[in-house]
N, C-alpha and C positions, 0 to 999 in steps of 0.2 A: 432446414426443412420446415421447422415450426413457423418461421416468418413467411415462407412461401405459402403454407396452408392458410395463415392469417390473411395474406393478400388475396388468396383465392376466395375466401369468405367475403372480404370487402368488395371484390370484383363482382361476385354474384349479386350482392345487394345493389351495387351501383348500376348494373346492367338492366334492372327491372324497368325503370322509366323509359330507357331507350328502346327496349324490346316492345313495350306497350305502344310507344309512339310508332314504331315501324309496323306493328301488326295493324294498328288502327288505320295507318295511311295506305297499307297494301291490301286491305280486306275487300276492296271492290270499287267499282267506279262510283257508286253512290256515296262512298266514304272518302274518295280521293279526288283531288282536283285535276289529276292527270290521267287517270284510267287505272286498269288493273295489271298492267305489265310490271314485272319485278323491277325493271330499270326505272320505270315511272314511280314505282313505290319508293325506291331509294331517293329519287328526286323529291318526292312528296315529303320525305323525312326532313329535307331542308326547308321545304315550304311550311310545314307545320311547326318546326322548331324555331325557325328564324323569321317566320311571317314574311316570306318573300312575296313580291308583287306578282301580279298575273303576267306581265310581259316577261319578267325574269323566268317564270315557270315555263312559258311557251318557248323561250330561248333554250332552256335546258332540254325540253322535250324534243326540239328540233335537232339539237346537237346529239342527243341520245340516239335518235333514229338514224342519223347520218353515220355515226360512229359504229353502230351495230352492224351495218352492212360492210364495213371496212376492216373489222377486227377478226383475226383468225381464231381458231379454237385454242391454240396454245397461248396466245396472248390473253384470251378470255379467262383461261384457267389461272394464269399468273395474276391477272387483275383481280379475279375473285379472291385469291388468297391475300393479296395486298389489301383489298377493301375490308375483308373480314378481320385481318390483323389490325388494321387501322381503327376499326370499330372497337375492338377489344381494348387496345391501348387508350383510345379516346375515352372509353367508359371509365377506365381506372383513373386516368389523369383528370377527368372531369370531377371525379369524387374528391381528388386531392387538390388539384390546381385548376379551378374552373376556367380561368382566363386562357390557359394553354389548351384545355380540352375542346373549346369551341372551334379552334382552328383545325384540330384533328378530325372533328365531326364533319366539318366542311369537306376535308380531303376524302373521308370515307364515302360520303354521299356522292362526290364527284366521280369516285371510282365506279360507283354503281351507274352513274349517268352516262359513262362512256362505253357501256356495253357489258357490264358485269352482272350476271344474274345472281340474285341473292335468294336462294330457295326458302320457302316459308317453313319447311320442315326442319331446316338446319338451326339448331340451338347453339348460340354462342356461349351461353352460361345458364345457370339456373338460380333459383332463389335460395338463400341461405337457410339451413335448418339447424336444429340442436345437434344432429349427428356430425355436422362439420367440425364442431369444436371438441369432439370426443377425445381425439389424440393430439390436440393442439396444446403445446406447452408454451407459456408466455415466458420470455427470457428477460431477466432483470438487466436493464441497460444503463442504470445510473452510474456504474463504475466506468463505463466506456465514454462518459461525457456526452451521451445522447439524451436528448430531451424530446418529450412528446410534441413540443412545439415545432420540431423539425418537420413534422408531417402536415402542418397547417400551411395554408397559402400565405405568401408574403403580403403584407398590407400594401394596397395600391395607393399611389399618391392621389391627392385631391385633384380632380379635373375641373378646369374652368368650364362652366356651362353658360350658354347664352340665355338671356331672358326669353320667356315664351312670347311669341308675337301677339299683339292685341287682336281682338275679334275682327276689327276692320281690316287689319293687315292680312290676317289669315284668309278672310273672304276674298280680298284682292288677289292673293296668290292663287287661290283656287280658280278664280275667274280667268286668270292668265294661264291656267293649266300648267303651273310650275309645281315641282315636287316639294312636298313639305320638308323632307329630309335633305339638307344640303350635303353635297358631296364634299369630302375633305380635299383640301388643296394639295396638289402634288408637290412633294418636297424632294430635294436632292438626297442621295444616300448619306452624304456628310451631315446634312441637317437632321435626317432621321436618326443617325447614330448619336448625335449630340443630344437630341430630345430623349432618346432611350436612356442614355447615360445619366442625364439629369433626373429622370424619373426613378431610376434605380437608386441614385444617391439619396433622393428624398425619402424613398421607402426604407432604405437601410438606416437612415437617421432616426426613424421612429421605432426601431426595434428596441427590445429591453436591454438595459445596462446590466453588466455583471455586477455581483455584490461588491467585489473589491473596488472596482472602478467607481461605483456609486458612492462608496465611502471616501474615495480619494478626490472628491471635488475640491477645487481650490476655493479658499475663502474669498478671494477677490473676484469670484464669479467667472473664472477662466473656463475655457471649453473642456468638456469631459471626453475621454476616449471611449468610443462606443464599439462593442464587439457583437458580431452576429451570434445568435443563439444556436447551440449545437456543437457537435464534436469538431467540425472544421473551424468554427470560430474560436473554440478553446485552444486549438493548436496554433492558430495565427496569433492569439494573444500571448501564448507561451513563447513563441518565436520572437515576438516583439520585446517581451520582457528579457529574454536571453540577450538580445542585441543591446538593450539598455544596460544590462549588467556588464556585458563585455566592454562597452564604452566607458563605464564607470571604473572598471578595473584598469584599463589602459591609462585613463586620466590620472590614476593614483599609483602608477608605477608597477603594475602587474603585467608581465609580458604574456599575452594570449593571442598574438597575431599568427596567422597561418603562413605568413611570409617571413623569410629570414631578413635580418637587418644587420647593420655594421656591428660585428662582434656578438650578435645574437642569433641563435639557431631558431628555425621556425618552431612554433609551439606545437607539441606533439599530441595534445588532447583537445577535444571540443566538447561543448555542453550539449547533451541530448535532452529534448523536452520530455521524453518518456523512455524508460528502460523496462525490461521484463526479465525475470529470473527464468533460467532454462529448465530447471528441474520442476519447480512448483508452478510455472506458467503464471506467475503473479506479477502485476504491474508494480514496479518499485519506484515510480516517480522519476524525477530528473536524475541524471548521472553524468559521469565523464567517460567519453569513449575515445579510443586511440584514433587520431586523425591520420596517422601514418604508422609504420612499424616502429616500435619503441624498444630500445636496448635496455638491458638489465642495469640497474642503478642509475638510470637516466633521470634527471630532474623533471618532475611532472608539473610542479607549480611552486611558486614562491610568493608569499604574501607578506607585505610589511606589517609591522605591529600596529600602526595607526588605523588599520582597517578592521581590527579585531574588536569584538565585544568582550571586555574583561572587567574585573573589579576596578582596575585603575580608570578605565573609561567611564565607569559609573560614578566614581568619585569626582572625575573631572566634570561630569554632567550635573550632579546634584550637590556637590560640595562635601567636605569631610564632616560637616555637622549632621548630614543625613546618612552618609555611608561611612561608618567607621572603618579604618584600615585594618584593624586587628580582627581576628576570627575568634571563635569560641563562644562562651556564654554571654559575655558582654559585648561581643562584636557582631559581625554579619558574615555569613558564608559567601563564597564566590557565586554560588547558584542564585542566592537571593538578590545580590547586588546586580548581577547580569540580567535577571528577570525583570527587575525594576527598570533598568535602562532600556531593555528591549520593548517593554510595554510603552514607555514614553516615546520612543522613536517611531513605533508602529502606529500608535493610536493617538498620540498627543501632538505630533508635529507633521504637517503635510509636506513641508519642504525639508525633511530630514536629510542629512548627509548620506545616510544608509538607505534611502528610499529605493534605489534600484535593487539592492540586495533583499530588502524586506519584501518587495513585490513578488519574489520567486519563492518565498517561504510558504510551505503548505499550511492548510488550516488544521485545527485539532481533529476534525473528522477525517481528513486526508491522511494524517499520520496514523491514526487508529490505535494509539497506545491504550492498553486495557485499563490503566489507572484513570483514564478520562472517559471511560464508557459509562452510560447511565446505570444506575443501580439495578433496575429490572433486567437489563441486558446481561449484566454480570451474573445475577442469580439464575437466569435461564440458561446461559451458554456455558458457564463455568461452575455449575453446581458440583460439589464434591472435590473440585481441584483446589490445591493450595493457592493457586494463582488468584482465586476470587478474594480470599482474605488479604493476600499481599496487595492487590490492586486497591481494595477498599481502604486499607491502612495508609497506603501512600497518598491517595487522594485526600484523606482526612488530614494528613500532615500538611499538604500543600494549602488546602483551604484554611486550616487552623492558622498557618503562618500568615496568610493574607488578612484574615480578620484581626489578628494581633497587630499587624502593621497598620491596618485601617484605624484602629483605636489610638495608636501612638504616633507613628510617623506621618501618615496621611492627614490626620486631623491637625497636626502641628504645622505642616507645610502644604496647605491646599493649593498654593500657586504652582508648586513643583510637581505635585501629584494630584492633578484634576480628577474629581470623582467620575467624570464622564469617560475618561480613558482607563482609569484604574478600577476595573470591575473584576469579580472573581472569575468570570469566563475568560477575560483577557489574560489574567494571571495564570490560569491553567494552561492556556495556549503557550505562553512564554516558557513554562516549565516543560511542556511537551516538546517544544523546539530544543531546549537545552538537553533534555534526556536523550533525544534522538540524534543530535548533531554536535554537541560540545565535545571537546577533546581536552586531555590533560597535557600541559606543556611544561617544559623546564629549560632553563639556560644554565650554563656552568656557574653562574654567580647569583642565581636566584632559586628559591624553593619552587616546588611544583605549584602550578596554578591552572585554573580552568579558563578556557577561552572558546569563543564562537568564531570560527575562521571562515569568512566568506570565500566562496569558490571551492576551497578544499573540502568543505563539508558536504559537497554534492556527491562525493565518492561513496558508493554503497558497500555493503558488508559481504565478505566471503570468509568462511571459517578457515579456509586453507591459505589465505593470503598472508604474506609476510611484509607487505608494504608498510612503511613506518613514517610517522610524522614527527618532526623534531624542530626545536628552535636553534637558530644559529646566528652568529654575529659576523658581520662583514665590514670591511673598510679599515680605516686607521683611526685610532684614538689619539687625541692631542692633550697635553697637560693643561691644568688650570680650567678644565671643563670647556675648552674651546671646541672640541669635537669628540664625539664618542662613536663607537662602532654601531652600524645600523643593525637592528634586530629584525629578523624575518622568520617566518614559519615555512619550512620546506618539506615537501613530500617527494620521495624517490620510488621508482619502480623496483619491485622485488624479483622480477623475471622479465623475459621477453614477451611483448604484446604484439599481436598481429594487428593490421589495420582494421578498424571498425570493431575491435574487441573492447568490451567494457573493462574499465579500471576498477580494481577492488582494493579495499583495506580490510583488516580484521578489527572488529569491535571487542575482541577478547573471547575467552572461553566462557560462553554464556549458554544457559539452558534455553529451551524454547519458551518457558514461562518468563524468564528475564527479558528475552528478546521481545516478546509480545507486550509485556508490561511497560517497557521503556522505549522501544523502537517501533512498535506497531506491526511487526511481522514475526513469523517463525518458519522453521525449515522442516521438511519432511524427513530429510536425511541429515540429522545433526549428530555427529559423533560425540559432541560434548554435552549432549542432553542429560539432564538429571532431574530428579524430583527431591524436594527437601522433605525430610521426615523429622517429626518432632518427637524427641525421646526424653524431654525434661520431666515428664510425669513419672517415668520409671525411677528417677532418682528421688522424687518427692515421696514415693511410696515406701522407700527403704527406712528401717528404724534408725539407721545411722546416717541419715541424710546430711545433718549438720557437719559431721566429721568429714564426710566425703566432699562436701562443698569447700571446706578449707583445703583439702588435698588438691582439688582442681585448680585453685588459685596458685598454688605453689608449682604445680606441674605445667601450668600455662598451656592447656590443651585447646586448640582452636575450635571454637563453636561450643565449648563446654558451658560457657556462661549462659547461653540461650538454650542449650540442649537441642539445637537444630543442626542437622548434618545432611550433606548431599548424598543421595543414593543413586549410584550409577547402574547401568544395565549389566556391566561385566566385572564389577569390582566393588569391594567395600573399602572405604578410606580407613587408614590406620587411626585417625583421630576418633572416628565413630566406634571402632573396636575397643580402643582404650577407655572411652567413656562407658561403654556397655560392661566391660570387665570390672571397672571400679564400681559401677552401679549394682552389679550382681554379686560382688564379693562382700562377705560378712566376716566377722572376727573368727568364727569357727573354721572358715575355709583356709585361714592362714595359721591355724593351730593356736589361736589366741582367745579361747573360750572364756578364760578368767581374767583377761587383760583389761586395763582401763581404756577409756576413750583416747587418752593421750598416747598410749602404746599402740593402739590401732591406727591412730593418725600417723605416727612415725613409720609404721609398717607400710601404710599406703604410699607415703612419700618416697620411701627408699626402694620399693619394689618396681620392677620394670614391667609395665602392663602392655607393652607392645608384643609380648609373648604370652601364650596361654598360661593360666594359673593352674588349673587342674581340669579333669574331665567334668566334674560337677558344675563348676563355674562356666565352662564353655557351653555346656548343654543349656544352662539356665539363660545365658545371654542370647543364645540362638532362639530359644522359645520366646523370650521377651521381644526380640526384633520381629519374629514372625507374627506375633499377635498385633504389633503396631502396624505392620504392613497390611494385614488382613482387614483391620479397621479402616485404613485408608481406601482399600479396594471396595469395601462395602458402601462407602459414601457416594460413589458415582451413580447417577440414575440410569446410565446406559452401560452396556457391557462392552468388552473389548471387541467381540465379534461384530457388534452393531456398528461401531465406529470404523472398523476395518472394511465392512461391506460398503459403507458410505464413501470411503476414500477410493475404493476400487471402481465404483460407478462414477467415472470422471465426468460424464455428461451431466448427471444430477448434481455432483459435488460442485462443479464450476458455476452452476446456476444459483448457488447459495450466496447470500451477502458476504462481503469480505470478512466482517467480524465473526460470522458463523463459521466460515472456512478455517480461520485461524484458531478458533476455539476447539474445533474438531481435531486439528493437528496437535494441539497441546495436550488434549485429553488422551488421544491415542498414544502419544509418546510416553506419557506418565503411566498409562495402564500397561504398556509393554515392559517398562522398567519394573513395576510392581510384580508382574507375572514372572519375569525372569528372576527376581529376587526370591520369590516363594519357591521356585524350582531349585535354586541354589541352596536355600536353607534346608529343604527336605533332604537333599543329598548330604549336606554337612551333618545333619542330625543322625543320619544313618551311619555315617563313618566317623562320628566324633570319638568313639571308643578307640578305633584304630589310630586316629590322629593322636590321641593322648598316649597310646602305647609307643608310637614313633617318637614323640617328644620325650617320654621317659627314657627310651633307649638312647637318645642323644645325650641326655643328662648323665647317664651311666658311663657313656664313652668319654665324656669330658672329665669325669672323676678319674677314670683310668689313665687318661692322657696326662693328668697332673703328676702322676707318679713316674713318668718318663723324663728323660733329659730335656726334651723340648717343652714339656709341660712345666718343668721347674723354672725355665727362663720365661714363662708366660706365653708360649706359643701353642696354638692348637693345630696339630698336624694330623691329617688323615692319611695314613700310608697308602701307597698305590697298591701294594699287595696285602690283602687281608688274611691270607692263610697262616695258620699256626703250626701245621704239620705237612708232611709230604702229600698225604692223600688230599687234603684241602687245596694244596698248591696245584696238584694235577687237575683237580676239578675246576679250579679258577682259570687255568690255562686251556681247559677243554680237552685234555688228553683222554680222560675216561668219564 
């Protein structure tokens, strides 16, 4: 509706010159070359606009007079509507595509010339005012691949013009009463079609190049691929890239054909240039879609190892002197090695073996991972969220690694790491690709390693998917190294897929913050969502912090070293409760008021903190956790209700830029978890006394059970019948 209103405003502006021309031509005989009749006024519109000659005007006038006497009322009404509609369309098209609009104007005037009255009081439009834009909402269209240049007229090819005749030649022509304007020679339909095709080809060749194709120009001066500007051109470019990738895969042993072959079933999936999530209605880029019905456990894709980006491929590219095989402090991680290799293939070699695959990889902005967002955007959209600090920290780590490599490796081997290709922006792009597409693989005879798997990495994420990717070996191995089994990466379906259904894998149980930081998207309904809460400061404030830190190392509680734990909407992790109980426990809580630090340390090590210590410690840890959650809640500049209202207004929400939409989803999920946690803590604080009584009752029952036969042999048995006399027995059975 907003776009229709905008077109209405544009149309009103574009109609002003046309209406002025018609009014001037139809105002009377002293202003018109044809007279005051409405049909003559319409014909005068042609005469004024196109400067028609007097004989042509007289011809139109005669035709109009003859046709008026032959046209019925019904035909006149139909022609009037057609002429008015043609004028409206012509006005709009003239404002956008002037060359096409002239033809429509001629048609509109001819409709008037054959007997169509155009009343003077009938207004086709009006001038635009400020009120027209009061309810107009401008829609952001950059995500849809639309460009404002799509509304501009296509550039016309240069036309050959004849030189102007000399003064003597012109005088001679006038004396011979010949027309100054030569009529075009009549051509056959085939010749006209060929000329039109040549003109369009020439015009298309002058359109702007896309950024990626502009950078992909061959050094030998070869021709560049040119794409039309706009959404349609972007789709054609993606289709062409998919075709080139498919051919590259087939040439290198990946079966992706839609037709069956000898011993090979037709490939069940195909590459889609654009997919969309059903719940969030967000574009998720390329993906794999079922070409036909797919059975459970069916092989979806199989890619040989020589097509992967791995640390071994990086060693083969740069040599072991640049990429050490070992990892750790003195080595190089898989991510760093693959990032270097990816930058070299993408920006350092035009004729790269992986060029068809690299061409389909998205840009940093298209991925949208929050660690690559500008600092001002992080501060504005994620203020108060733990994701802001997480993203800032990760980006600083990646950039710090690049600058360290620049001082050591790049300066030592500039021919292998050209400065023009190895920039910090390209290095961030490589890490964005790895974070969002790399997988961890293993074979039965090798440790786990990270790899970038072409074609398989097109599969998108679904938290409920159980599709798995694994490495396998095929073939026969011969002794003395004559032949070894072929290593491939295989992905199989976890369920039945209907035709045209999108294939999914799971990236693991990740929160919305992790998904946005690494993959560039998040989910509105993420059952695995959590927010990380920092509790390390609670331990630092304890007078016995050093003793407790020693106990944490012995107990090996996950997350205790950093003091950061996941906080879910519906549960507390046992690791977080253990950490809080130890942080809240002091020597007097264990009856060790006069004990030494070593005795207190031994008591902490031997005690099981998966169970409550006592009512005082439980109440203390709940208060500590509640204060930490309330501090996190106060850090957000917006409230839970404000984010919820924005999410419910779908029309307004979908108009926001992608990064803004993702940030709102992350903030809203975090606030929901914090609000649910505070509600749970209030209930636990109210019932903590009753919980302690129940725990003490269980401990007394255990003591009594030790005195029985079953307790003497180390068994804890709770009898089915709890009654100790007849009256209790009857009550238990419901008799009285």
